[in-house]
C-alpha positions as CSV (number, residue, x, y, z in Angstrom):
1,X,0.5,3.9,58.4
2,X,-2.9,3.4,60.1
3,X,-4.4,6.2,58.0
4,X,-3.0,4.6,54.8
5,X,-4.4,1.2,55.7
6,X,-7.8,2.7,56.5
7,X,-7.8,4.5,53.1
8,X,-6.9,1.3,51.3
9,X,-9.7,-0.6,53.1
10,X,-12.2,2.2,52.4
11,X,-11.4,1.9,48.7
12,X,-11.7,-1.9,48.8
13,X,-15.0,-1.7,50.7
14,X,-16.3,1.1,48.4
15,X,-15.6,-1.0,45.3
16,X,-17.1,-4.1,46.9
17,X,-20.2,-2.2,48.0
18,X,-20.9,-0.7,44.6
19,X,-23.3,-3.4,43.5
20,X,-26.8,-2.8,42.2
21,X,-29.4,-1.6,44.7
22,X,-32.9,-2.9,45.0
23,X,-36.1,-0.8,45.4
24,X,-38.1,-3.5,47.2
25,X,-38.1,-1.7,50.6
26,X,-37.5,1.7,52.1
27,X,-33.8,2.3,52.5
28,X,-32.6,2.5,56.1
29,X,-29.1,4.1,56.5
30,X,-28.9,3.1,60.2
31,X,-29.5,-0.6,59.4
32,X,-26.9,-0.3,56.6
33,X,-24.4,1.2,58.9
34,X,-25.0,-1.5,61.5
35,X,-24.5,-4.2,58.9
36,X,-21.3,-2.7,57.5
37,X,-19.9,-2.3,61.0
38,X,-20.8,-6.0,61.7
39,X,-18.4,-7.0,58.9
40,X,-15.4,-6.0,61.0
41,X,-13.8,-7.7,64.0
42,X,-14.8,-5.5,67.0
43,X,-12.4,-2.6,67.4
44,X,-10.2,-3.5,64.4
45,X,-10.1,-2.9,60.7
46,X,-9.9,-6.6,60.1
47,X,-12.8,-7.9,58.1
48,X,-14.6,-11.1,59.2
49,X,-14.8,-12.2,55.6
50,X,-15.0,-10.9,52.1
51,X,-16.4,-7.3,52.0
52,X,-19.9,-7.4,50.6
53,X,-22.7,-4.9,50.1
54,X,-25.1,-5.8,52.9
55,X,-28.7,-6.5,52.0
56,X,-29.7,-3.8,54.5
57,X,-28.0,-1.2,52.2
58,X,-30.4,-2.0,49.3
59,X,-32.1,1.1,48.1
60,X,-29.3,3.4,49.0
61,X,-27.0,4.9,46.4
62,X,-23.4,3.8,46.0
63,X,-22.4,7.3,47.3
64,X,-24.5,6.9,50.4
65,X,-23.1,3.4,51.1
66,X,-19.6,4.6,50.5
67,X,-20.2,7.5,52.9
68,X,-21.6,5.2,55.5
69,X,-18.6,2.8,55.1
70,X,-16.2,5.7,55.5
71,X,-17.9,6.9,58.7
72,X,-17.7,3.3,60.1
73,X,-13.9,3.1,59.3
74,X,-13.4,6.6,60.8
75,X,-15.1,5.5,64.0
76,X,-13.0,2.3,64.2
77,X,-9.7,4.2,63.7
78,X,-10.4,6.8,66.4
């Protein structure tokens, strides 16, 4: 059940994070990961609000952001 919930959340986050990226600054995967993780209540898969693509993820591809989001969710569900 928990795995199914995580998969559904990952798909939701992936869709929500698939917005356009900006090339105004150098992409920083670590900052993006931190910002995505901050969207969740600590230690849970409960989002604090509507899932959004953080500004810190600008410049990263949709695949990169989805991969980062997946790793955050995997970390939370361990």
